[in-house]
N, C-alpha and C positions, 0 to 999 in steps of 0.2 A: 529608861523612860517608857511611859506607856502611850505616848502619842497624843496626849491631851492638850498640847499647846495649840490651841485654836486662835490665839490672839495674832499670830504672825501670818496665818493663812487668810487670803481673801475668801469671802463667802461666795457661793455660787449664785447664779441667776436661774430663776425658773421662768421659762417662756411658755405662756399658755396662749396658743394660737391655732386655729383650725385650718387656716389657709397654707397649703404646702409651700407655695412660692414665698409668701411672707416669712414663714418659718425658716426656710432655707436661707433667705437673704439676711435675716436678723441673726441667725446662728453664724453665718460667715462674718459679719461685722463683730459679733461678740468674740468669736475665736480669734480674730486678728487683734483684739484688745487684750487677749491673754487671760480671760476669765472663763471658768468652767460654767457650762450651761446645760441644764436639763430641759427637756421638751415635754409638754403635755399638749394634747390635740384638742382638749375642751376643758371646760371648767371643772367637771367631775374628776378627770384625770389630774388636774392641777391640785384639787383638794386632797386627793389620795396621796399624791407625792409629798405634799406638805405634812400630812399626817404621818407618813412613813419616816420622813427625815426632817423633822420640824426645825432643827437648829442649823441645817446646812445652807440655808438661803438667806442672802442679805437683801434680795430684791426679787419681786415677782412682776414681770411684764405681762399684763392681762389684757387680752383682746376682749372687746365688749360683746360683740354679736357672734355666738358660737352655738352649735347644736348640743343637745343633751342638757348642758347647764351654761347659762350665759356668764360673762365676766362679772356682771352686777350681782347675779345670784351667788356665784362662787365667792365673791368678796364678802358678801353678807354672811355666808356660812363660816368662812375663815374668821371673821371678826367675832363670831359667837362662840369660838372654840374656848374650852375652859383653860387651856394651857397657853403660856407665852414662852417661847414661840409655839405654835405659829400665829397666834391671834394678832400680834402686833408687827408682823413682817411688813416691810414697805411694799405696797402695791401700787403700780403705776398703770393706768389705763393706756393702752396702745390702740388708737382707733382712727379710722377715716371719717367717722360719724361726727359732724360738726357740732351737734348737740352736746357732746361730751368734751368738747374743746373749751372747757371752762372749769377752773379749779373749784368754784363753789358747787357746781353740778356734781363732779366726781367725788368731792368730799362728802356730800350727802349720802353717797353710795359706799362710803368707808374707804375710799381710795385716797392715796397721798398726793396724787397729781396726775397729769396726762402728758402724752407725747403724740403728736399727730402723725399718721401714716402719710407718706413714706418717711421713716425715720432715718436720721443720719448717724454716722459714726461719732460725730462731735456730741450730739444729743445723748447717745448711749454712753459715751465715755464720761460725761458729766454725771449721769445717774449712777454709773459704776463707782466713780470716785466718791460720791456722796453716801451710797448705801452699802457697798460691798467691801469697804476697808481696803481698796486697792491703792497702791502707792502712786 
C-alpha cells in the first residue's frame, strides 16, 4: 500500500493566532482532544501553510485581528484560491471582538462561523467532530 488511505485519518486543524498565550491554551485543548494541530502566527503564515499542504486540514481556526495579514483578509485570499482544497476549507473566526460574534457578519467575510474567546474544550470538540472527521 502507498499510504493513500485518508478516509480513516482525521484531518488536522490549522490554528492561526498571533497571541502566544491564546495559541498555547488552544493547542493544549486540541492536543487533549487527540487531533493534530499546526500553528501559524498570522494570516500570511496561515495562507502559506494551506498552500503548502492544502488537503491536510479539515478546519482553520482564524483569529480576526493579527499583524501582517488579518483573519478577514487571509480568509478572502483563501476563498479566492483556484484549487479546492484549500478554497473551501472550513474557517471559523476565533475572536473576542463582539462585532464578529454574529454568523451573518462572519459569513460576509467568507467564514463558516465563529467562536468567542475564551473558547472551551466543549466548543472545540464540537467543531472537530463536525469538520475534522474525528470519531
